[in-house]
C-alpha positions in Angstrom: 152.5 106.5 238.8 148.8 106.6 239.1 148.5 109.9 237.8 149.7 108.9 234.6 147.8 105.9 234.2 144.3 107.7 235.1 145.4 110.3 232.4 146.2 107.4 229.9 142.8 105.5 230.9 141.1 108.8 230.6 142.4 109.7 227.3 141.3 106.2 226.4 137.8 106.4 227.4 138.0 109.6 225.5 139.1 107.9 222.1 136.4 104.7 222.5 133.5 107.5 223.2 134.4 109.2 219.7 135.5 106.3 218.1 131.7 105.0 219.3 130.1 108.5 218.5 131.1 108.3 215.1 129.7 104.3 214.6 126.8 105.4 215.7 126.6 108.5 213.5 127.8 106.3 210.8 125.1 103.9 211.5 122.3 105.9 211.9 122.9 108.2 208.4 122.9 104.6 206.8 119.3 103.9 208.4 118.4 107.2 206.6 119.9 106.4 203.4 117.9 104.1 203.5 114.8 104.9 204.0 115.1 107.2 201.0 116.5 104.6 199.3 112.9 102.9 199.5 111.3 105.9 199.3 112.3 106.5 196.0 111.5 102.8 195.1 108.1 102.7 196.0 107.6 105.7 194.2 109.2 104.8 190.9 107.8 100.9 190.8 104.3 102.7 191.3 102.5 103.5 195.1 100.8 100.1 195.3 101.8 96.3 194.9 100.4 93.5 192.5 97.2 92.5 194.2 97.2 95.4 196.7 94.5 97.7 197.8 95.0 101.3 197.1 95.7 102.4 200.3 93.9 105.8 201.4 95.0 109.4 200.2 95.5 111.1 203.8 96.8 107.5 205.1 99.5 108.3 202.5 100.6 112.1 203.3 100.7 110.9 206.8 102.8 107.8 206.1 104.9 109.9 203.9 105.4 112.9 206.4 106.2 110.9 209.1 108.7 108.9 206.5 110.3 112.2 206.1 110.3 113.5 210.0 111.8 109.9 210.5 114.8 111.0 208.4 115.0 114.2 209.2 115.0 112.6 213.3 118.1 110.1 211.9 119.9 113.1 210.5 119.7 115.3 213.2 120.8 112.4 215.6 123.8 111.3 213.8 125.0 114.7 214.0 124.4 115.4 217.4 127.2 112.2 218.0 129.5 113.8 215.5 129.5 116.9 216.9 130.4 115.0 220.4 133.0 113.5 218.8 134.2 116.4 217.3 135.0 118.5 220.9 136.2 121.5 218.5 132.5 122.3 217.7 131.1 125.2 220.6 128.4 123.1 223.0 125.4 124.9 221.6 125.6 123.1 218.4 125.1 120.2 220.4 121.8 121.5 221.7 120.4 123.5 219.0 120.5 119.7 217.4 119.5 117.5 220.3 116.2 120.3 220.2 115.6 119.2 216.3 116.2 115.7 217.3 113.6 115.6 219.7 111.1 117.3 217.8 111.2 115.0 215.1 111.6 112.1 217.0 108.7 112.7 218.5 106.7 113.9 215.6 107.5 110.9 213.8 106.5 108.6 216.5 103.1 110.2 215.9 103.1 110.3 212.6 103.9 106.4 212.3 101.2 105.6 215.3 98.3 107.2 212.9 99.5 105.2 209.7 99.9 102.2 211.6 96.4 100.7 210.8 97.3 101.0 206.9 100.6 99.9 207.6 99.3 96.7 209.3 97.0 96.2 206.3 99.2 95.7 204.0 99.9 92.5 202.4 102.3 89.8 203.4 104.4 88.2 200.9 102.9 85.2 200.7 99.6 86.9 199.9 101.4 88.6 197.2 102.3 85.8 195.8 99.2 83.8 195.9 97.3 86.9 194.5 99.8 87.0 191.8 99.4 83.1 191.0 95.6 83.3 191.2 96.1 86.2 188.6 98.4 84.4 186.1 95.8 81.3 186.4 92.8 83.6 185.5 94.8 85.4 182.8 96.0 81.2 181.1 92.3 80.9 181.6 91.4 83.9 179.7 93.7 82.8 177.2 91.9 79.6 176.5 89.1 80.9 176.6 90.0 83.3 173.8 91.1 80.9 171.7 88.1 78.5 172.1 85.5 81.5 171.3 87.6 82.6 168.6 88.2 79.2 166.8 84.4 78.2 167.2 83.4 82.0 166.0 85.6 81.7 162.9 84.1 78.0 161.6 80.7 78.7 161.2 82.0 82.4 159.1 84.6 80.2 157.1 82.0 77.4 156.1 79.7 80.7 155.2 82.2 82.2 152.5 82.8 79.0 151.0 79.4 78.3 150.6 78.8 82.0 149.1 82.0 81.5 147.0 80.8 77.9 145.5 77.0 79.7 145.3 78.7 82.8 142.7 80.8 80.4 140.7 78.3 77.4 140.4 75.5 80.1 139.0 78.2 82.3 137.5 76.0 84.4 135.1 72.5 82.7 135.5 72.9 85.2 138.7 70.9 89.1 138.2 72.4 91.8 139.7 70.2 92.1 142.9 71.3 88.4 144.0 74.4 89.1 142.8 74.7 91.8 145.0 73.2 90.1 148.4 75.9 87.7 148.0 78.3 90.0 147.8 77.0 91.8 151.2 76.7 88.4 152.5 80.7 87.9 151.6 81.8 91.3 153.0 79.6 90.7 156.2 81.5 87.5 157.0 85.1 89.3 155.7 84.1 92.1 159.0 83.1 89.9 161.1 86.5 88.0 161.0 87.8 91.6 161.1 86.3 91.8 164.3 87.1 88.4 166.1 90.6 89.0 164.6 90.3 92.6 166.7 89.0 91.5 169.5 91.2 88.5 170.6 94.2 91.5 169.3 92.7 93.6 172.3 92.3 91.0 174.7 95.7 89.9 174.4 97.3 92.9 174.7 96.7 94.2 178.6 98.5 90.6 179.0 101.7 90.7 176.8 104.6 90.9 178.4 106.7 94.2 178.3 110.0 94.3 176.9 111.2 97.8 176.9 113.9 99.0 174.2 115.6 102.2 173.0 112.8 102.6 170.0 113.2 104.8 166.6 109.5 106.1 165.6 110.0 107.6 163.1 111.5 105.1 161.5 108.2 102.4 162.8 105.7 105.2 161.7 107.7 105.3 158.0 107.3 101.2 158.0 103.7 101.4 159.2 102.8 104.4 156.8 105.0 102.2 153.5 102.2 99.6 154.6 99.2 101.5 154.3 100.3 102.8 150.8 101.1 99.3 149.6 97.5 98.6 150.9 95.7 101.1 150.0 97.3 102.1 146.1 94.6 104.3 145.1 95.4 106.8 148.0 97.3 109.6 147.4 98.1 111.4 150.8 101.1 113.3 151.6 102.7 112.0 155.1 105.4 114.2 157.0 107.5 112.1 159.6 109.7 114.0 161.9 113.1 112.4 162.2 114.6 111.7 165.2 112.0 110.5 167.5 112.6 108.4 169.7 111.2 106.4 172.9 111.7 103.6 175.2 109.3 101.0 175.2 107.9 97.6 173.7 108.5 97.5 170.2 105.4 95.2 168.9 103.0 96.9 171.3 104.0 100.1 170.6 104.1 99.5 166.9 100.8 98.2 167.1 99.4 101.6 169.0 101.1 103.7 166.2 99.7 101.7 163.8 95.9 102.2 165.0 96.5 106.1 165.2 98.2 106.2 161.9 95.4 104.1 160.1 92.8 105.9 161.6 94.3 109.3 160.1 94.5 107.7 157.0 90.8 106.6 157.6 89.2 109.8 158.0 91.2 111.7 155.7 89.7 109.8 152.9 87.0 112.4 152.0 89.3 115.5 152.4 91.3 116.8 149.4 94.9 117.3 149.7 95.0 114.9 152.6 98.1 115.3 155.0 99.2 113.5 158.2 102.2 114.7 160.8 103.9 112.2 163.1 106.0 114.5 165.3 107.0 115.6 168.8 104.3 117.3 170.5 104.1 120.6 172.9 107.8 121.4 173.0 108.0 118.1 175.2 110.6 115.6 174.4 108.3 112.8 175.8 105.3 113.8 173.9 104.5 112.7 170.3 101.7 113.4 167.8 99.8 112.0 165.2 98.0 115.2 163.3 95.5 115.0 160.2 93.2 117.4 158.5 90.2 114.8 157.7 86.8 115.0 159.1 87.9 115.6 162.9 84.9 114.9 165.6 83.0 117.0 168.0 85.0 116.9 171.3 82.0 116.9 173.6 82.2 113.1 172.8 85.5 112.7 173.4 84.5 110.2 176.5 84.0 107.8 173.7 86.7 107.8 171.9 88.9 105.2 173.6 86.3 103.2 174.4 85.8 99.8 172.4 83.1 99.8 169.0 82.5 103.3 170.3 81.8 105.6 167.1 81.9 108.8 166.9 81.1 108.6 162.8 78.8 106.6 160.7 79.1 103.1 158.8 81.0 105.3 155.8 84.5 104.9 158.0 84.9 100.7 157.8 86.6 99.1 160.9 86.2 97.1 163.6 86.6 100.0 166.1 88.3 99.0 169.0 91.5 100.9 167.3 91.9 103.5 169.5 91.1 101.5 173.0 94.2 99.4 171.5 96.1 102.6 171.5 95.1 103.7 175.0 95.5 100.3 176.5 99.2 100.0 175.2 99.7 103.5 176.1 98.3 103.0 179.5 100.3 99.4 179.9 103.7 102.0 179.2 102.8 104.1 182.1 102.1 107.1 179.6 98.8 108.6 178.6 97.1 109.3 175.6 94.5 112.3 174.8 92.9 114.1 171.7 91.4 117.1 170.5 89.6 118.1 167.4 87.5 120.2 165.5 84.3 119.0 163.3 85.8 119.1 159.4 89.0 120.4 160.3 91.0 117.3 161.1 92.3 115.8 164.5 95.6 115.5 166.7 96.2 112.7 169.0 99.2 113.0 171.7 101.0 110.0 173.5 103.0 110.2 176.2 105.4 108.0 177.1 107.6 108.0 180.1 111.7 108.3 179.8 
């Protein structure tokens, strides 16, 4: 009577051990999967949270390797338990897996201790919330300041423009050519200043407008921009080629502004060139890279570091404009997680490349 009971008890213990080994293995694999998912999310959303100081590259590498070793440790430990649950496998399999788990576990522990100072320095949720609120308040103050300055600068400009117009109307035919030219130059200066204020306000707000990503037909957007340029400059005869089927994902308003700045730039700098031509297409054989090419005056690549900075002109006053268009395009593309660069030669045209994430 005792022997069957003992056999039944030992079978129950064996099944219980197998079940527990399986449960432990599933738990360890779940932890490993969670770590892999967190690592993927961390990479896809950026290395640093808002308001967080970037960690030193060495600390990031140590943390990455420690995380990878920890995943290996968890997976091999899970396999050890699965092997123990599945008794049909040879005994050496368990020994090999235990050896890998031991090595990975010790290495992960050392790596995590090395990365502990960097991990401990990460801001808390409360600190991130406080930084975010302070940043939002600063943005509101900048918006108020920008609107106030814009209004305060426009008011005297409007007054000057009105007075100049009244003078020209009142004096009429009594004005000689020289005074009339002076009044027109004054009026042109007022117009230029108003355009500069508009450009500054637009540049300031670009970095703070919320992004609303959506699928975009860049070919259609480019066609609308070119149609607007033709309406505004009916005297120009510019050949434009737009590759059909250019698609990207991004904020419609902001990317429209970016490509408008690039096309306006190409339109402006092809003005002195006979047979002016602009091309919009896919660049470098990459579906995520687009280009705007022209056969205009080009520029010297030695000064390309100034290209995307506000008010840094590579040409003389014969090319009118506030000088912020390329800076605006650069900020918009950067906000989308992309990059922008150019290639050109003097008197041989220029091509601007825009790379956008999928």
